[in-house]
C-alpha positions as CSV (number, residue, x, y, z in Angstrom):
1,M,0.0,0.0,0.0
2,M,1.2,3.5,-0.6
3,R,3.2,5.2,2.0
4,T,1.3,8.1,3.6
5,G,2.8,11.3,4.8
6,N,4.0,14.6,3.3
7,N,6.7,15.3,0.8
8,A,9.5,17.7,1.1
9,P,8.7,21.5,1.0
10,E,8.4,22.9,-2.5
11,A,8.8,26.3,-3.9
12,N,5.2,27.3,-3.0
13,G,5.4,26.4,0.6
14,N,5.6,23.5,2.9
15,I,2.7,21.1,3.0
16,G,1.0,21.4,6.4
17,G,1.9,25.0,6.8
18,G,-1.5,26.0,8.0
19,I,-2.5,28.0,5.0
20,S,-5.8,28.2,3.2
21,P,-6.9,25.9,0.3
22,D,-6.4,28.7,-2.2
23,N,-2.7,29.1,-1.2
24,G,-1.6,25.8,0.2
25,K,-0.9,22.5,-1.6
26,I,-1.3,18.8,-0.9
27,S,1.0,16.2,-2.4
28,M,0.2,14.1,-5.4
29,R,0.3,11.1,-3.1
30,Q,-2.4,12.6,-0.9
31,T,-4.5,13.4,-3.9
32,V,-4.3,9.8,-5.0
33,I,-5.3,8.6,-1.5
34,I,-8.3,10.9,-1.5
35,Y,-9.3,9.5,-4.9
36,I,-8.9,5.9,-3.7
37,V,-11.1,6.4,-0.6
38,A,-13.7,8.3,-2.6
39,C,-14.0,5.4,-5.0
40,L,-14.5,2.8,-2.4
41,S,-18.1,3.6,-1.6
42,P,-19.5,3.5,-5.2
43,A,-17.1,0.7,-6.2
44,T,-18.1,-1.7,-3.4
45,R,-21.7,-1.1,-4.3
46,L,-21.4,-1.2,-8.1
47,F,-18.5,-3.6,-9.0
48,P,-20.0,-6.9,-7.6
49,I,-23.3,-6.2,-9.3
50,M,-21.8,-5.2,-12.7
51,G,-19.3,-8.0,-12.5
52,S,-21.9,-10.6,-11.8
53,K,-24.5,-9.2,-14.3
54,Y,-22.2,-9.0,-17.3
55,G,-19.1,-11.0,-16.5
56,R,-20.9,-13.8,-14.6
57,H,-18.4,-16.0,-12.7
58,A,-15.5,-14.2,-14.3
59,G,-16.8,-10.7,-13.3
60,W,-13.9,-10.2,-10.9
61,V,-11.4,-10.2,-13.7
62,A,-13.1,-7.1,-15.1
63,V,-11.8,-5.2,-12.0
64,I,-8.3,-6.1,-13.0
65,V,-8.8,-4.9,-16.5
66,G,-10.3,-1.6,-15.3
67,A,-7.4,-1.1,-12.9
68,A,-5.0,-1.6,-15.8
69,A,-6.9,1.1,-17.8
70,L,-6.5,3.4,-14.7
71,A,-2.8,2.9,-14.6
72,A,-2.6,3.9,-18.3
73,L,-4.8,6.9,-17.6
74,S,-2.4,8.1,-15.0
75,Y,0.4,8.4,-17.6
76,V,-1.9,10.7,-19.6
77,F,-1.9,13.2,-16.8
78,A,1.8,12.7,-16.3
79,S,2.2,13.9,-19.9
80,F,-0.1,16.9,-19.2
81,F,2.0,18.1,-16.2
82,K,5.5,16.9,-17.2
83,K,6.8,20.5,-17.2
84,G,6.0,21.0,-13.5
85,E,5.4,24.5,-12.4
86,S,6.3,25.9,-15.8
87,G,3.4,24.0,-17.5
88,P,-0.4,23.9,-17.0
89,R,-1.4,24.3,-13.3
90,C,-4.6,22.2,-13.5
91,L,-6.8,20.3,-15.9
92,S,-8.7,23.5,-16.8
93,D,-5.5,25.1,-18.1
94,V,-4.8,22.0,-20.1
95,F,-8.2,22.2,-21.9
96,E,-7.8,25.9,-22.6
97,R,-4.3,25.3,-24.0
98,V,-5.3,22.5,-26.3
99,F,-8.8,23.6,-27.4
100,G,-8.4,27.4,-27.1
101,K,-10.2,29.8,-24.8
102,L,-13.7,29.2,-26.0
103,G,-13.4,25.5,-26.6
104,G,-11.6,25.0,-23.3
105,K,-14.3,26.9,-21.4
106,T,-17.0,24.7,-23.1
107,V,-15.2,21.5,-22.0
108,I,-14.7,22.9,-18.5
109,A,-18.4,23.8,-18.3
110,A,-19.4,20.3,-19.3
111,Y,-17.3,18.8,-16.6
112,F,-18.8,21.3,-14.1
113,L,-22.3,20.2,-15.0
114,W,-21.5,16.5,-14.8
115,A,-19.5,16.9,-11.5
116,A,-22.5,18.7,-10.1
117,L,-24.8,15.8,-11.0
118,L,-22.4,13.3,-9.5
119,Y,-22.2,15.4,-6.4
120,T,-26.0,15.3,-5.8
121,L,-26.1,11.7,-6.9
122,Y,-23.8,10.6,-4.1
123,I,-25.4,12.8,-1.6
124,R,-28.7,11.1,-2.3
125,Y,-27.1,7.6,-2.3
126,Y,-25.7,8.3,1.2
127,A,-29.1,9.3,2.5
128,E,-30.8,6.3,0.9
129,R,-28.2,3.9,2.4
130,M,-28.7,5.4,5.8
131,L,-32.4,4.9,5.5
132,A,-32.2,1.4,4.1
133,T,-29.7,0.0,6.6
134,I,-30.0,1.9,9.9
135,F,-32.7,4.5,10.4
136,I,-35.6,3.1,8.4
137,T,-38.3,5.5,9.7
138,A,-36.1,8.7,9.9
139,D,-36.6,11.8,7.7
140,M,-34.2,11.9,4.8
141,R,-33.7,15.6,5.2
142,F,-32.0,15.0,8.5
143,F,-29.2,13.0,6.8
144,L,-28.9,15.5,4.0
145,L,-28.7,18.4,6.3
146,T,-26.1,16.7,8.6
147,M,-23.9,15.8,5.6
148,M,-24.1,19.2,4.1
149,V,-23.1,20.9,7.4
150,L,-20.0,18.6,7.5
151,V,-19.2,19.3,3.8
152,F,-19.5,23.1,4.4
153,V,-17.2,23.0,7.3
154,A,-14.7,20.9,5.3
155,A,-15.0,23.0,2.2
156,R,-14.3,26.2,4.2
157,G,-11.3,24.6,5.9
158,R,-7.9,23.4,4.7
159,L,-7.6,20.8,2.0
160,E,-4.6,19.4,3.8
161,V,-6.7,18.5,6.8
162,F,-9.2,16.7,4.5
163,A,-6.2,14.9,2.9
164,R,-4.9,13.7,6.3
165,F,-8.3,12.4,7.2
166,S,-8.3,10.4,4.0
167,E,-4.9,8.9,4.9
168,I,-6.3,7.6,8.1
169,S,-9.5,6.3,6.4
170,I,-7.6,4.3,3.9
171,L,-5.8,2.4,6.7
172,L,-9.1,1.7,8.5
173,F,-10.7,0.5,5.3
174,T,-7.9,-1.8,4.4
175,V,-8.0,-3.5,7.8
176,I,-11.8,-3.8,7.8
177,M,-11.9,-5.2,4.3
178,L,-9.2,-7.8,4.9
179,A,-10.8,-8.8,8.2
180,L,-14.2,-9.3,6.5
181,A,-12.6,-11.3,3.6
182,I,-10.8,-13.6,6.0
183,C,-14.0,-14.2,8.0
184,L,-15.9,-15.0,4.8
185,M,-13.5,-17.7,3.6
186,P,-15.5,-20.6,5.2
187,T,-18.5,-19.6,2.9
188,F,-16.4,-19.1,-0.2
189,E,-16.9,-21.6,-3.0
190,I,-14.1,-21.7,-5.7
191,Q,-16.4,-23.1,-8.4
192,N,-18.4,-19.9,-8.3
193,V,-15.4,-17.9,-9.7
194,W,-13.4,-20.5,-11.6
195,P,-12.4,-21.6,-14.3
196,V,-11.9,-18.4,-16.4
197,T,-11.2,-19.1,-20.1
198,Y,-10.9,-17.2,-23.4
199,L,-14.7,-17.7,-23.8
200,D,-15.2,-15.2,-20.9
201,A,-13.3,-12.4,-22.7
202,V,-16.4,-10.7,-24.1
203,P,-18.4,-10.9,-20.8
204,I,-15.4,-9.5,-19.0
205,L,-15.1,-6.5,-21.3
206,K,-18.8,-5.9,-21.0
207,A,-18.4,-5.8,-17.2
208,T,-15.4,-3.6,-17.4
209,F,-17.1,-0.8,-19.3
210,P,-19.4,0.4,-16.4
211,M,-16.5,0.1,-14.0
212,L,-14.5,2.6,-16.0
213,G,-16.8,5.4,-15.0
214,T,-15.8,5.0,-11.3
215,F,-12.1,4.4,-12.1
216,G,-12.2,7.6,-14.3
217,Y,-13.0,9.8,-11.4
218,L,-9.3,10.4,-11.2
219,T,-9.8,12.9,-14.0
220,F,-11.9,15.2,-11.9
221,F,-9.3,15.4,-9.2
222,F,-6.9,17.1,-11.6
223,F,-9.2,20.2,-11.6
224,L,-7.6,20.7,-8.2
225,G,-4.2,20.9,-9.8
226,E,-3.5,24.4,-8.5
227,Q,-3.5,22.9,-5.0
228,I,-1.5,19.8,-5.9
229,S,2.3,19.7,-5.8
230,N,4.6,17.3,-7.7
231,K,2.0,16.5,-10.4
232,R,4.8,15.1,-12.5
233,D,4.6,12.0,-10.3
234,A,1.1,11.4,-11.5
235,G,2.1,8.4,-13.5
236,R,4.1,6.6,-10.8
237,L,1.7,7.3,-8.0
238,G,-1.3,6.7,-10.2
239,R,0.1,3.3,-11.0
240,K,0.4,2.5,-7.3
241,G,-3.2,3.7,-6.7
242,A,-4.4,1.5,-9.6
243,L,-2.6,-1.4,-8.0
244,Y,-4.2,-0.8,-4.6
245,L,-7.7,-0.3,-6.1
246,G,-7.3,-3.4,-8.3
247,L,-6.3,-5.6,-5.4
248,M,-8.9,-4.3,-3.0
249,L,-11.9,-4.2,-5.4
250,T,-11.0,-7.5,-6.9
251,L,-11.1,-8.9,-3.4
252,V,-14.5,-7.4,-2.8
253,T,-15.9,-8.6,-6.1
254,V,-14.5,-12.2,-5.9
255,V,-15.7,-12.6,-2.4
256,C,-19.2,-11.6,-3.4
257,I,-19.4,-13.8,-6.4
258,G,-17.6,-16.7,-4.7
259,T,-19.9,-16.5,-1.6
260,L,-23.3,-15.7,-3.2
261,S,-22.7,-16.9,-6.8
262,H,-23.0,-14.5,-9.7
263,S,-26.8,-15.1,-10.3
264,V,-27.6,-14.0,-6.7
265,A,-25.1,-11.2,-6.5
266,A,-26.4,-9.6,-9.7
267,N,-29.9,-9.2,-8.3
268,M,-28.9,-7.7,-4.9
269,P,-28.7,-3.9,-4.3
270,T,-25.7,-4.2,-1.9
271,P,-24.2,-7.7,-2.3
272,F,-21.0,-7.1,-0.3
273,F,-23.0,-5.8,2.7
274,S,-25.2,-8.9,2.4
275,T,-22.2,-11.2,2.4
276,T,-21.1,-9.8,5.8
277,K,-24.3,-11.1,7.4
278,L,-23.1,-14.7,6.6
279,I,-20.2,-14.3,9.0
280,T,-20.8,-16.8,11.9
281,I,-17.3,-17.7,13.1
282,M,-17.7,-16.2,16.6
283,Q,-20.6,-14.5,18.3
284,P,-18.8,-11.2,18.6
285,L,-18.0,-11.2,14.9
286,D,-21.6,-11.7,13.9
287,R,-22.2,-8.0,13.5
288,L,-19.1,-7.0,11.6
289,E,-21.4,-5.3,9.0
290,A,-21.6,-2.4,11.4
291,L,-17.9,-1.7,10.7
292,L,-18.5,-1.8,7.0
293,L,-21.4,0.6,7.3
294,S,-19.2,3.0,9.3
295,E,-16.5,2.9,6.6
296,W,-19.1,3.4,3.9
297,V,-20.3,6.6,5.7
298,I,-16.7,7.8,5.8
299,S,-16.2,7.0,2.1
300,D,-19.5,8.8,1.3
301,F,-18.3,11.9,3.2
302,I,-15.0,11.9,1.4
303,I,-16.4,11.4,-2.1
304,I,-19.1,14.1,-1.5
305,T,-16.6,16.6,0.0
306,A,-14.1,15.8,-2.8
307,F,-16.7,16.7,-5.4
308,A,-17.5,19.8,-3.5
309,F,-13.8,20.9,-3.7
310,I,-13.8,20.0,-7.4
311,L,-16.9,22.1,-8.1
312,M,-15.4,25.0,-6.2
313,S,-12.2,24.8,-8.2
314,I,-14.0,24.5,-11.5
315,G,-16.4,27.3,-10.5
316,K,-13.4,29.5,-9.6
317,K,-12.1,29.1,-13.1
318,L,-15.4,29.5,-14.9
319,F,-16.5,32.6,-12.9
320,N,-13.1,34.2,-12.5
321,L,-13.2,34.3,-8.8
322,K,-10.3,35.2,-6.6
323,H,-10.9,32.4,-4.0
324,A,-12.6,29.1,-4.4
325,R,-13.9,29.1,-0.8
326,Y,-16.4,31.8,-1.7
327,L,-18.4,29.0,-3.3
328,A,-18.6,26.8,-0.2
329,T,-22.0,28.1,0.8
330,P,-23.8,27.8,-2.6
331,V,-22.2,24.4,-3.2
332,A,-23.4,23.1,0.2
333,F,-26.9,24.6,-0.3
334,F,-27.0,23.1,-3.8
335,G,-26.1,19.7,-2.4
336,F,-29.0,19.7,0.0
337,V,-31.6,20.8,-2.5
338,G,-30.1,18.6,-5.3
339,G,-29.9,15.6,-3.1
340,L,-33.5,16.0,-2.1
341,L,-34.8,16.5,-5.7
342,I,-32.6,14.4,-7.9
343,A,-34.8,11.3,-7.7
344,S,-38.1,10.3,-6.2
345,S,-36.9,6.9,-5.0
346,R,-33.9,4.7,-4.7
347,F,-35.1,2.6,-7.6
348,E,-35.2,5.7,-9.9
349,L,-31.7,6.7,-8.6
350,E,-30.2,3.2,-9.4
351,A,-32.0,3.1,-12.8
352,F,-30.3,6.4,-13.8
353,S,-26.9,5.3,-12.4
354,D,-27.0,2.0,-14.3
355,S,-28.4,3.5,-17.5
356,T,-26.3,3.2,-20.7
357,L,-26.3,7.0,-21.1
358,A,-24.9,7.6,-17.6
359,V,-22.3,4.9,-17.9
360,A,-21.2,6.2,-21.3
361,I,-20.9,9.8,-20.2
362,N,-18.9,8.7,-17.1
363,A,-16.5,6.7,-19.2
364,A,-16.2,9.6,-21.8
365,M,-15.5,12.1,-19.1
366,G,-13.1,9.9,-17.2
367,F,-11.1,8.3,-20.1
368,G,-12.3,9.5,-23.5
369,A,-11.8,13.3,-23.0
370,P,-8.3,13.1,-21.5
371,V,-7.0,10.7,-24.1
372,L,-8.6,12.9,-26.9
373,T,-7.0,16.0,-25.3
374,L,-3.6,14.3,-25.3
375,I,-3.9,13.3,-28.9
376,V,-5.0,16.8,-30.0
377,G,-2.4,18.4,-27.8
378,K,0.4,16.3,-29.4
379,L,-0.8,17.1,-32.9
380,R,-0.9,20.8,-32.1
381,R,2.4,20.5,-30.2
382,V,1.1,22.3,-27.2
383,I,1.5,19.2,-24.8
């Protein structure tokens, strides 16, 4: 797993110097860690379902393919920022340099709109999960309001503090996931996931496509580029992040399919959560799903807050603001209203998330646009 901690001081100041998000920077390593923890909540919900639905017993291999695509994507960003401080400061600058002022603004605006939709989507998913698993009779507005207050406080604070919280969270998540996987070994059946042959290649690719949307969230984090130091290490650190996500999410997916079978896992809303209820090794371990729920809440908070920071950074560029933190209040208010109105039920929410259109846009935003930008930039000799 990636080593946590700060890098050496850079020209713009030492990391952890107590400065505001608009002036301070986090390391590329911390950025990758935030991205990893942010991906854990949607990935543990989505990957076992998509892997089982399209890849059947070989669905877990699709996670490995997706992680390999993520490793390749990280080198695209390394190419964007290879000149360090003398090159583009963030992804917004890359788009404007490659497509011109008007074309760049158009692409940035498209990312702003899609990031806003994802932001409200994950806010609502968080509230729906709380209602479905813990507080069935509670008012959804309570969870939305509580989350938005926390997001507002985080968005007004230092990005470095948020990064340090993510570093702690990734350690907790790793320990919890490994513990759950070990406890589920007695219920695991190898025939549910093996053998995998060349005949499974097409199903594996079908399962990989919807996973690319979640892996592609790395693209959105480079809109924070002005607050990230040593972006030239994006390729090396991105490869390490891809390795961690590949191992951890393959473990999640293979445990679900091996324990429940692909036909059962494909029709469950939260298959990994359901597998934890099968743990009966010892009486004190019968309620380990509570630990998973706790980690999910933390991951929900991180992905929601990360998208809040991303929206603020893109908004600063679009609206020519001096400080991104000025947008903390409208972003938090928008999150509350949007989370409340984005869907009328959990079924409608999942239908949209799993739709071909949403999956295609996610993949295009995460992988298609950066690769196209690199090609155009190379042809125009501006990258």
